[in-house]
C-alpha positions in Angstrom: 214.1 -65.7 5.9 216.6 -63.5 7.8 217.8 -60.2 6.4 220.5 -57.7 7.5 219.7 -54.8 9.8 220.4 -52.4 6.9 217.9 -54.0 4.7 215.3 -54.0 7.5 216.0 -50.3 8.0 215.1 -49.4 4.4 212.1 -51.8 4.5 210.8 -50.1 7.6 211.1 -46.6 6.0 209.2 -47.8 3.0 206.4 -49.4 5.0 206.1 -46.2 7.0 205.5 -44.3 3.8 208.7 -42.3 4.0 209.4 -40.5 0.7 212.2 -38.2 1.8 215.1 -38.6 4.2 217.6 -35.9 5.1 221.0 -37.6 5.6 224.7 -36.8 6.0 227.0 -39.8 5.6 229.9 -40.9 7.9 231.7 -44.0 9.0 229.1 -45.6 11.2 226.2 -45.2 8.7 227.9 -46.1 5.4 226.0 -49.4 5.4 222.6 -47.6 5.7 223.5 -45.2 2.9 224.6 -48.0 0.7 221.2 -49.7 1.2 219.4 -46.4 0.5 221.4 -46.2 -2.8 219.6 -49.3 -4.0 216.0 -48.0 -3.6 214.1 -45.5 -5.8 211.2 -45.1 -3.4 213.0 -42.7 -1.0 214.4 -39.3 -2.0 217.8 -38.9 -0.2 218.6 -35.2 0.4 222.2 -34.3 1.1 222.4 -31.0 3.1 225.7 -29.2 3.9 225.6 -29.4 7.7 223.7 -31.6 10.2 222.0 -28.6 11.9 220.8 -27.4 8.5 219.7 -31.0 7.9 217.5 -31.4 10.9 215.9 -27.9 10.3 215.1 -29.0 6.8 213.4 -32.1 8.2 211.5 -29.8 10.6 210.3 -27.7 7.7 209.3 -30.8 5.8 207.3 -32.1 8.8 205.8 -28.8 9.8 204.5 -28.1 6.3 203.0 -31.5 5.7 202.1 -32.9 9.2 204.1 -36.0 8.3 207.1 -37.3 10.2 210.4 -35.8 9.2 213.3 -38.3 8.9 217.0 -37.7 9.6 220.0 -39.9 9.2 223.5 -38.8 10.6 226.6 -40.5 11.6 227.9 -40.9 15.2 230.0 -38.3 17.2 229.9 -34.8 15.7 227.2 -35.9 13.2 224.9 -36.8 16.1 225.8 -33.8 18.3 225.2 -31.4 15.4 221.5 -32.2 15.4 221.0 -31.5 19.1 219.8 -27.9 18.6 217.2 -29.2 16.0 216.0 -31.9 18.4 215.5 -29.2 21.1 213.7 -27.0 18.6 211.4 -29.8 17.5 210.8 -30.8 21.2 209.6 -27.3 22.1 207.5 -26.8 19.0 206.0 -30.3 18.9 207.4 -31.3 15.5 207.3 -35.0 14.7 210.8 -36.3 13.8 212.5 -39.6 13.7 216.2 -39.2 13.8 218.6 -42.1 13.2 222.2 -41.8 14.4 225.0 -44.2 13.7 226.9 -45.6 16.6 230.2 -47.5 17.1 229.9 -51.3 17.3 228.4 -52.6 20.5 231.7 -54.0 21.7 233.3 -50.5 21.6 230.6 -48.6 23.4 232.0 -47.2 26.6 235.7 -47.4 25.4 235.9 -43.8 24.1 236.1 -45.1 20.6 236.6 -42.8 17.6 233.4 -40.7 17.1 231.7 -42.3 20.1 229.2 -40.2 22.1 226.3 -41.1 24.3 223.8 -39.3 22.1 220.8 -40.9 23.8 221.9 -39.7 27.2 222.7 -36.3 25.9 219.3 -35.8 24.3 217.1 -37.5 26.9 215.4 -34.3 28.0 214.6 -33.0 24.5 213.2 -36.2 22.9 210.0 -38.1 23.4 212.0 -41.3 23.3 215.6 -42.3 22.6 217.2 -45.7 22.5 220.4 -47.5 21.4 219.5 -50.7 19.6 221.3 -53.5 21.5 219.8 -56.5 19.7 219.2 -57.0 16.0 215.9 -58.7 16.7 214.6 -55.5 18.3 215.4 -53.2 15.4 212.0 -53.5 13.6 210.0 -53.0 16.8 212.0 -50.0 17.9 211.7 -48.3 14.5 207.9 -48.9 14.6 207.8 -47.5 18.1 209.7 -44.4 16.9 207.3 -43.5 14.2 204.3 -44.2 16.5 205.6 -42.1 19.4 206.8 -39.2 17.2 203.4 -38.5 15.7 200.9 -39.4 18.4 199.8 -37.4 21.5 201.9 -34.3 21.7 204.2 -34.8 18.6 207.9 -34.5 19.0 211.3 -35.9 18.1 212.4 -39.5 18.6 216.0 -40.7 18.4 217.1 -44.2 17.4 220.8 -44.9 17.8 222.0 -47.9 15.6 225.4 -49.5 16.3 227.3 -50.4 13.1 227.3 -54.1 13.8 223.5 -54.1 14.3 223.2 -52.8 10.7 225.1 -55.7 9.3 223.8 -58.4 11.6 221.1 -60.8 10.3 217.7 -61.2 11.9 214.0 -61.4 11.3 212.7 -59.8 8.1 209.3 -58.9 9.5 208.4 -55.3 10.2 205.5 -55.1 12.7 202.2 -53.5 11.5 201.4 -52.1 15.0 203.0 -51.7 18.4 201.7 -51.7 21.9 203.9 -49.7 24.2 203.5 -50.3 27.9 203.2 -46.9 29.7 202.6 -44.9 26.6 198.9 -44.3 26.0 198.2 -41.1 24.0 195.0 -39.3 24.7 192.4 -39.8 22.0 189.2 -38.6 23.6 188.1 -35.9 26.0 186.7 -35.8 29.5 183.1 -34.7 28.8 182.5 -33.6 32.4 185.5 -31.3 32.4 184.6 -29.9 28.9 181.1 -29.2 30.1 182.4 -27.3 33.0 184.6 -25.3 30.7 181.7 -24.5 28.3 179.4 -23.6 31.2 182.0 -21.0 32.3 182.1 -19.7 28.7 178.3 -19.3 28.6 178.2 -17.2 31.8 181.1 -15.0 30.9 180.5 -11.3 30.0 184.0 -10.6 28.5 185.2 -14.0 27.1 188.3 -14.4 25.1 189.7 -17.4 23.2 193.5 -17.8 23.2 194.6 -20.1 20.4 198.1 -21.6 20.5 200.2 -23.8 18.3 198.3 -26.9 19.3 195.4 -25.7 17.1 197.6 -25.6 14.1 199.3 -28.9 14.9 195.9 -30.7 15.1 194.7 -28.9 11.9 191.8 -27.7 13.9 191.7 -24.2 12.5 188.4 -24.6 10.6 186.7 -26.0 13.8 188.0 -23.1 15.8 186.7 -20.6 13.2 183.2 -22.2 13.3 183.2 -22.3 17.1 184.2 -18.6 17.6 181.6 -17.6 14.9 178.8 -19.6 16.6 179.8 -18.3 20.0 180.6 -14.7 18.8 183.7 -14.7 20.9 186.9 -12.8 19.9 190.2 -14.6 19.5 193.8 -13.8 20.2 196.8 -16.1 19.2 200.3 -16.9 20.3 203.0 -16.6 17.7 202.7 -20.4 17.1 199.0 -20.1 16.9 198.9 -17.4 14.2 197.0 -18.6 11.2 194.7 -20.8 13.3 191.9 -18.5 12.1 192.1 -16.1 9.2 193.9 -12.9 10.2 191.3 -10.8 8.4 188.3 -12.2 10.4 186.4 -9.6 12.3 186.6 -11.7 15.5 190.4 -12.0 15.3 192.3 -9.4 17.3 195.9 -10.3 16.8 198.9 -11.8 18.6 199.3 -11.3 22.3 202.5 -11.4 24.4 205.8 -9.6 24.5 205.4 -8.0 21.1 201.7 -8.5 20.9 199.1 -6.1 19.6 198.0 -3.5 22.1 194.3 -4.5 21.8 195.2 -8.2 22.1 197.2 -7.7 25.3 194.6 -5.4 26.8 191.9 -8.0 26.0 193.9 -10.6 27.9 194.3 -8.2 30.8 190.6 -7.3 31.0 188.7 -10.4 30.0 186.7 -12.3 32.6 187.3 -15.7 31.0 190.4 -16.8 29.1 189.4 -19.9 27.1 192.8 -21.2 26.0 193.4 -24.0 23.5 196.7 -25.6 22.7 199.2 -23.2 24.4 201.9 -23.7 27.0 201.6 -20.3 28.6 205.3 -19.6 28.3 206.8 -16.4 29.7 206.7 -14.5 26.3 202.9 -14.8 26.6 202.3 -14.3 30.3 204.9 -11.7 31.4 204.6 -11.3 35.1 202.6 -14.4 36.2 201.1 -12.5 39.1 199.5 -10.0 36.7 198.5 -12.3 33.9 194.8 -12.2 33.1 194.1 -10.8 36.6 190.3 -10.7 36.2 189.8 -14.0 34.4 188.9 -17.5 35.2 191.1 -19.7 33.0 190.2 -22.8 30.9 193.1 -24.7 29.6 192.6 -27.3 26.8 195.8 -29.2 25.9 196.9 -32.6 24.8 199.9 -32.6 27.1 198.9 -33.2 30.7 202.3 -31.9 31.9 201.6 -28.5 30.3 198.4 -27.8 32.2 198.8 -25.6 35.3 202.6 -25.8 35.0 203.1 -22.1 34.4 199.6 -20.7 35.0 197.2 -22.3 37.6 193.9 -22.8 35.7 190.4 -23.1 36.9 189.3 -25.9 34.5 191.9 -28.2 33.0 190.9 -30.3 30.0 193.3 -32.9 28.6 192.5 -33.3 25.0 193.6 -32.8 21.4 192.4 -29.4 20.2 190.5 -30.8 17.3 188.7 -33.4 19.4 187.7 -30.8 22.1 186.5 -28.3 19.5 184.5 -30.9 17.6 182.5 -31.6 20.9 182.2 -27.9 21.7 180.7 -27.2 18.3 177.7 -29.5 19.3 176.9 -27.1 22.2 177.8 -23.8 20.7 175.3 -20.9 21.0 175.7 -17.3 20.1 176.6 -14.9 22.9 175.9 -11.2 23.1 179.5 -9.8 23.2 178.7 -6.5 21.5 179.9 -4.3 24.3 183.0 -6.3 24.9 183.9 -6.1 21.2 183.3 -2.4 21.2 185.8 -2.0 24.0 188.4 -4.1 22.0 187.8 -1.8 18.9 188.4 1.2 21.1 191.8 -0.3 22.1 192.5 -0.9 18.4 191.9 2.8 17.6 193.9 3.9 20.7 197.1 2.2 19.6 196.9 0.7 16.1 199.7 -1.6 15.0 201.7 0.5 12.6 205.2 1.7 11.7 206.5 5.0 10.4 206.4 5.3 6.6 208.7 8.3 6.1 212.1 6.6 6.6 212.6 4.5 3.4 211.6 0.9 3.3 209.9 -0.2 6.6 209.5 -3.9 7.6 205.7 -3.3 7.5 205.9 -2.2 3.9 207.8 -5.4 3.0 205.2 -7.6 4.7 202.4 -5.7 3.0 203.9 -6.3 -0.4 204.5 -10.0 0.5 200.8 -10.2 1.4 199.9 -8.7 -2.0 202.4 -10.7 -4.2 202.5 -14.0 -2.4 199.0 -14.9 -1.1 198.3 -18.5 -0.1 201.9 -19.3 0.5 204.1 -21.0 3.0 205.9 -18.3 5.0 209.0 -19.5 6.9 210.8 -17.1 9.3 214.1 -17.1 11.1 214.4 -15.7 14.6 214.8 -12.0 15.4 213.2 -8.7 14.7 212.0 -9.8 11.2 210.2 -12.8 12.8 208.2 -10.4 15.0 207.4 -8.1 12.1 206.3 -11.1 10.1 204.0 -12.3 12.9 202.6 -8.8 13.3 201.9 -7.9 9.7 201.6 -11.1 7.6 198.0 -12.0 6.6 197.2 -15.6 6.8 194.2 -17.6 5.7 193.2 -21.3 5.3 195.4 -21.6 2.2 198.6 -20.2 3.8 200.9 -21.3 6.6 203.4 -19.7 8.9 206.4 -21.8 10.0 208.7 -20.4 12.7 210.8 -21.3 15.7 208.8 -20.4 18.8 209.8 -22.3 22.0 213.6 -22.4 21.5 213.9 -19.3 19.3 216.6 -20.8 17.1 218.5 -18.4 14.9 219.5 -20.3 11.7 216.2 -22.1 11.6 214.4 -20.2 8.8 216.4 -20.8 5.6 216.9 -24.6 6.0 213.3 -25.0 7.2 212.1 -23.2 4.1 214.2 -25.6 1.9 212.5 -28.6 3.7 209.0 -27.0 3.2 209.7 -26.4 -0.5 211.0 -30.0 -1.1 207.7 -31.2 0.5 205.6 -28.8 -1.4 207.2 -28.2 -4.8 204.2 -26.5 -6.3 203.5 -24.2 -3.4 205.2 -20.7 -3.2 207.6 -20.7 -0.2 208.8 -17.3 1.1 211.6 -17.2 3.6 211.8 -14.1 5.8 215.1 -13.8 7.5 217.7 -11.3 8.8 221.3 -10.7 8.0 222.4 -12.3 11.3 220.2 -15.5 11.3 220.7 -16.1 7.6 224.4 -16.4 8.0 224.1 -19.1 10.6 223.2 -21.7 8.1 224.1 -19.9 4.9 225.9 -23.0 3.6 222.5 -24.6 2.9 222.3 -22.4 -0.2 224.2 -25.2 -1.9 221.5 -27.6 -0.8 218.8 -25.3 -2.1 220.5 -24.9 -5.5 221.2 -28.6 -6.0 217.7 -29.5 -5.1 216.2 -26.8 -7.4 214.2 -25.1 -4.8 212.8 -21.8 -6.1 212.4 -20.1 -2.7 212.0 -16.3 -2.4 214.3 -15.2 0.4 213.4 -11.8 1.9 216.5 -10.8 3.8 216.0 -7.7 6.0 219.5 -6.2 6.4 219.9 -3.7 9.2 223.7 -4.4 9.7 223.0 -5.5 13.3 221.8 -8.4 15.4 218.6 -6.4 15.6 216.7 -8.0 18.5 219.6 -7.8 20.9 220.5 -4.3 19.7 216.9 -3.3 20.4 217.2 -4.4 24.0 220.6 -2.6 24.2 219.0 0.6 22.9 216.0 0.5 25.2 217.4 -0.9 28.4 221.2 -0.8 28.3 222.0 2.8 27.5 222.8 2.2 23.8 225.9 0.1 24.7 225.9 -2.0 21.5 228.0 -4.9 22.7 228.7 -7.6 20.1 225.7 -6.7 17.9 227.2 -4.6 15.1 227.9 -7.0 12.1 230.3 -4.4 10.6 232.4 -3.9 13.6 236.2 -4.5 13.2 239.1 -4.1 15.6 239.9 -0.7 14.0 236.5 0.7 15.1 236.4 3.1 18.0 235.2 1.9 21.4 231.9 3.0 22.7 230.2 3.4 19.3 226.6 4.5 19.6 225.5 3.6 16.1 226.3 3.9 12.4 228.3 6.8 11.1 230.2 7.8 8.0 233.3 6.0 9.2 231.7 2.5 9.3 233.5 -0.2 7.4 231.8 -2.0 4.5 229.3 -4.7 5.3 230.4 -8.3 4.5 229.3 -10.4 2.8 227.7 -8.9 -0.3 224.6 -11.1 -0.3 223.8 -10.5 -4.0 227.3 -11.7 -5.1 227.2 -14.5 -2.6 223.9 -15.8 -4.0 225.3 -15.6 -7.5 228.5 -17.5 -6.4 226.2 -20.4 -5.4 224.3 -20.3 -8.7 221.3 -18.6 -7.1 219.9 -15.1 -7.8 220.4 -11.9 -5.9 218.6 -8.5 -5.9 219.1 -5.5 -3.6 216.2 -3.2 -2.9 216.5 0.2 -1.3 213.2 1.9 -2.3 209.6 0.8 -1.8 208.7 1.4 -5.4 211.2 -1.4 -6.4 209.7 -4.1 -4.2 207.1 -5.4 -6.6 209.6 -5.6 -9.5 212.0 -7.6 -7.3 209.2 -10.0 -6.4 208.2 -10.4 -10.1 211.8 -11.2 -10.9 212.0 -13.7 -8.1 208.8 -15.5 -9.3 210.6 -16.2 -12.6 213.3 -18.2 -10.9 211.9 -21.6 -10.2 215.2 -23.5 -10.5 217.0 -21.9 -7.5 216.5 -19.4 -4.7 216.4 -15.7 -5.1 217.8 -13.5 -2.3 216.1 -10.1 -2.1 218.2 -8.0 0.2 216.0 -5.2 1.7 218.1 -2.4 3.2 216.2 -1.2 6.3 217.1 1.4 8.9 219.4 0.1 11.7 217.3 1.6 14.4 213.9 0.1 13.4 212.2 -1.4 16.5 209.7 -4.1 17.1 206.9 -2.3 19.0 205.0 -2.6 21.1 207.3 -4.3 23.5 206.9 -5.6 27.1 210.2 -5.8 29.0 210.8 -9.4 30.2 209.2 -10.1 33.5 206.8 -7.1 33.4 203.0 -7.3 33.2 201.6 -7.4 29.7 199.8 -4.1 30.3 203.2 -2.3 30.4 203.7 -2.0 26.7 206.5 0.2 25.5 206.0 2.5 22.5 208.3 4.9 20.8 206.6 8.2 20.0 208.6 11.2 18.6 211.8 9.4 19.6 210.8 9.1 23.2 209.7 6.2 25.3 206.3 6.0 26.9 204.2 3.4 28.6 200.6 2.7 27.9 
């Protein structure tokens, strides 16, 4: 018996086990939404903007490991998800995004709300296709889910013309699919892995670098066992944070542009860098000519294209992090790294990671109180200074998770991603850490959060500025604060060097804004009020609570390595002056 494309669409979602879809209706997808109306098996979430929608799907996918599903209309609906597709692409988040398209006969005629979304997104999706024949619809949807979640996960886009949705065709949805030219890596080359392990055995100052691939493959427990058996210290990228408990004695901290002094020095001085699941992007390496200058480098990654693309390595191993670690555990033997660890501890004491505590509420204080009041939670950050402070000071263990935008660095990601994470994990505390700039990029999703009853605690660090760019302006551009002050008005004097008594009032009032949406708002200006604010937020399970933390405008994320410099050239601020270590 033949059925319509719209019926097969819903049937396919149900057979894929999809329980939630983030969708925004429009002219070319009304048939699909009408069919979704008829099923009780799929929870249809209506966000307030398509960019918020796809970030919510990312949060859902990242927090569960399942595929996030989006449905948007053609034209602006489709183009509004491009940023999210790029974000998912760089951070390896499995998404299947369905876009509506004008009828086949109108494609290429500049019809109303017609865009070539497949062509536009070819470089930021694992696979994209416009369905041209109704009989191919089931196969293409099956391919989409398979491709999105196998190998290196990522976003897939299926563009469905309106007439394909209403056309009749086969009712069967395939149980499996064989895709010519797409063969994900499932095993590991034992010979290469043995070479890598032999190198580890002979190293005097070995260091494991864990990236986001470890978290994606849920290989944290295997990594922990391996580093303990080998007695080898570990550093992480931002996306790799949480791969091992942050309180573990072998864990040093994050490395990179805003990495811990001891972590960056360990990378600079190690004789073997045993990396697992990282792309070696520029925020980690700095000056490529000076990266890990004394080390042989092992690179384990599921993506062949990532190996030796940025850093030429000595032993490449193409494998999923979990598969490789499982094999390495069979060979693991304890190494004597006592002297090497002593050196790392000396670096820790030389320049501990800490902020001043005599200037009111510091970001470090906020993170410490989050650690105490919200253990074993899902922490979702936006992008900016607050993101770096969160990655520096949050404590993570096996029961907690950090979700952030790493590769693309997408401001506006945090709040909608937290909504998606909460929808996927209704019983788990979700804490969104954001800034006054990033939060306003998708602030309309407060309506989504309220209507969905998501009791998220939003820690909004308000410094009145776009802080990360302001920091660069302060350190490297002579305090010329161009387009970073969020209070600036045409009446303000030119050449302003920072806040003064004549500054206009900040808008919006985040507390009143929260209340206008039916959410809750609290403003905190003293450390002694933090725990009371968190206690109040915990009571509100029906809607989000914004806790606006008023922090100093000139707080800096330190240490900092200027872009393009070696990671050994870390900037610190001591007594108001710059120095290099």
